[in-house]
N, C-alpha and C positions, 0 to 999 in steps of 0.2 A: 522819778520824782513824784509819782502818784498819778492815778488815772484822772480823767476829766470829772468823773462822778465824785471823786474824793475831794476835789477842790471846794473849800467852804465858801462858795460865792454868796450864798443867801444869808450868811451869818452877819450880825450887826457888828459895828465898832462899839466896844464897851469902854466907858471911862469911869474910873473910880474917883469920887470927890469926897473931901473931908473938911471943907471949910477953911483950910489954911490959906495964907496969902497967895500961894501959887495956883489955887483952884481956878480962878478965871482964865489964866493963860492955858492951863491944862485942858479946860473945856473948849477953848478956842482951837487948840491944836487937834483935839479929838473930832470936833465938828468939821474942820478942814479935811482931815483924813477920811472921814465918812463921806463927805461930798466928793472927794477925789476918787473914791472907790465906788460911787453910786450905791452906797450902803446906808442902812438906817443907823441911828445913834441911840444907844442905850446908856443912860446916865444912872449910875448906881452909887448909893451911899450906904455904908455898913454901919448900922447903929449898934454900939456895944452895950446897950443898957442892961440886957439880960445875960451877957456873956460872963462866964465864971471861970474862964481858963487862966492859966498861970501868967499870961502876958497882959492881963487886964490893966488898964491905965489907973494910976493912983490919983489922977486929976479928976476934977468934977466932970461927970458924964453929961453931955448935952441930952436934952429930952428928945423924945420921939417927934414932938412938934418942931423942934429945932431942925431935925433931919428933914422933915417934910418941907420946911421953909427953904432950906438949902437946895433941895431938889427943884422947887418951884423957881427960885432965882436963877439957877444954872440952866434950867430948861428955857426960861425966857431969854437968857443971854445967847444960847446956842441958836434959838429960833430967829433972833434978830440978826445974828451974824450970817446964818445960812437959811434964808427963806425957802420954804418948800422941803427942807430936809425932814424926813420922818424921824421923830424923836419920842422916846418913851423914857419914863423915870421909874425907879424901883428902890424902895427902902428895904434893906435886908438886915438881918440880925446875926450877930456872932463875932468871931475874930476876923479882922479885916483881911489878913494875909490868906487864911484858908478859904474864906468866902470868895474873895476875888480870884483865887486859884480855880475854884469851882466855876466861876463865871467865864474864865478863859476857855473852858471846854466847849462853850457855846458861842464863841466870838471868832471873828477873823482877825481882830486886833484888839489888844487890851492897852489902854492908855492910863498912866498914873503920873502923879507929880513927884517931886523930890522933897526932902527935908529942907526946911527954911533956915535951920541953924546947923550947918554942916560940922562945926567944931564940937558939937555935943556928942558926936559919935559917927557912925557910918553916914556918909554924906547923902545917901538916898533914904535913910530911915529903914526901920526893920521890915516894914511891909513891902516896899519896893525891892529890898535886898532878898527877901524870901521869894518874891515873884520871879526874880532874876534867875532862880534855880528851878522853879516849879511850874511856871506858866506853861500851858499846853498849846497856846497860840503865840504869835509874835507879841512881844511886850515893847511898848514905846514909852520911854521915861522922858517927861518934859524937863529939860535942863535950861530952857531959855530959847530964844530965837536963834536959828542957825544962820551962819554967814552965807555969802554967795560963793562958797567954796565947793569942793567936791564931796561926793559921798565917799566915806572911808570905811572899808571893811577889814576887820581883823580876821585873817584866814588861817585855819589850822593846816590847810592843804591836805587834809585827810578825807576819805570818802564820807565820813560822818558829818563833815562840814559843808557838804554840797548844798544843803538847804540854805545855809547862811550866804553862800556866794550867789545862789540863785535869787534870793531875796534882795541882795545888794544890787545886782545887775538890774533887776526889775525896778527898784526905786530910782536908780540912776537914769533909766530910760524914761520913767514917769516925770522926773524933775528936769530932764534935759541936761544932766550934769555929767561930768567925767567921773570916773571911779578910780580911787586909789586903793590898791590891795596890799595890805601890810601882813607880812609873814615873818615870824621869828624863828631863828635856829638856836638850839640849846648848846651852849659850850660843853665840851667833853668833861664829864664829871659833875656838872651843875645839876643834872636831873636828880641825882641821889644824894645831894648835899655835900659832896666832897669838893675840895678846892679844884677848880677847873685845871685840867692838864694842858699846859701850853706846849705845843709841838710846832716847830718851825714849819710854816706853810699850812698848818692844820686848820686855822680859822678860815683861810681862803678856801680850802677844800670844803669845809662845813657850809660856808656861805653859798658856794657854788651849787652844792647838792640841794640846799634849801630853795634856792632860786629855781632850780630845775623842777622841784616838786610843786612850787607855786605856778610855774608856767603850765605844767600838766593839769593842775586843778582848774586853771582859768580857761583852758582851751575850749572845753565844751560850752561854757557860758558865753565866751566871746563869739563863738559860732552862732549861738542862739540870739545874741543881742549885738549884731555887728556894728550898730550905730553908737554904741557906748565906748568912748575912748577910755583905755585902761592904762594906768601907771602902776608899775610894780615897785614895792619898797620892801627890801629884806633887811632885817636888823637882828642883832643878837638878843638873847633873853635879857641881858643886862640893860639894853637900851629900850626895851619894849614899853615899860611904864611911861617913860618920858615921851616916847613917840606917840603913844595913845593920848597922853595929856595935851600935847601940841595939836594933834588932830582934832580933839574935842573943842578946842578954842577956835580953830580955823576952818573946820569943815561945816557942811550943811547938815549932814546926818552921819552918825557913827553906828556901824552895824557889827554885831558880834553874835556868837552862837551861845545857846543854852546847852552846854555839853555836860558830860558826866562829872568832870572836875570843876568846870566853871571858872577857869583861871582868868580868862578875859573879863568875865563878869565881875570877879572879885577886884580886879584892878580898877574897873570902872566905878564901882560903888564904894571903894575905899576900904574893903575888908581884907585886902591882901597885905603883903609886907610893906608895900609902898602905897599909901592912901592918896588918891588924886582929889584935888579940891578945885572948885571954881570952874568946872566944865560948863560950857555954854550951849553947845548944840544938842538937840535931842539924841537919845540913844535907843536903838532898836536891837532887841535880843531875840534870836530866832531859834525855836526848838528843832531838834534833829528830825528830819523827815518832812518838814513843812513844805507843801508844794509851792513852787514858784509860779507866778502868773505867766501865761503865754506871751511872747513878744507882741503879737498882734493885739492882745487884750490890753497890754500896757500902753501901747500907742493910742488905742481908741480912748482910754481913760484920760491920757494926757491931753488929748485934743479937746476935751470938754471944757 
């Protein structure tokens, strides 16, 4: 999972702010995450005034002074919420999606908000949806306050998903929460678009094999985090979207991976075949290979 030297301990938590109604809650979430990690907070606003890319907004562009005022207000809010937290602000220029992707290379966590009008398109908005596939550090999308429920992780049960499981276990340990691991199995024929072949007893066999894969994937992390209670949930691909939607309403945090295909991410931000709406708990997306905190480090942070 990476050497001790490779762990990005000294990087800040970065939050992107845009002045939308969700900005105050997003800043509060980022400040809490920075304090929990004993990290500094970097508040970034991307000013599009000189950007000439194809995705430039047709609406009136705020001035540079507007951007500076936004950074001043959000800095003051974070400082009041978390006294003593090291905070810096930065006004950047360009396209929000690509600029924040660059910021993710220097962060231990990137925090962004969601679109306020989900019915107008992708429920996260184009910037968050882009980051869901391109962020190089864990991405935390503010979807509202989480419940007092479990941390829920959508697991592929493949070796490439080890970083996602490690991150989920570490978050459950930090929060003192149980962990629900969701894994889906694909009905025969569904992967290539054909009508699934129904064979007597076949679904039972497929489900049993999927559960065995999940058990194997969880074994290493359960050994590393023995105090985290784990519940396994295996569902078919047909039930995955509904399961994730329910989890986002009832859980404290929803964790998924930033994979090559991004299937879980697409379900979460509404770009897939079934668009999910009204999710309430924050969503964390973890890139492949991201190092998980040591169990001892997680416990020491939680005690603060």
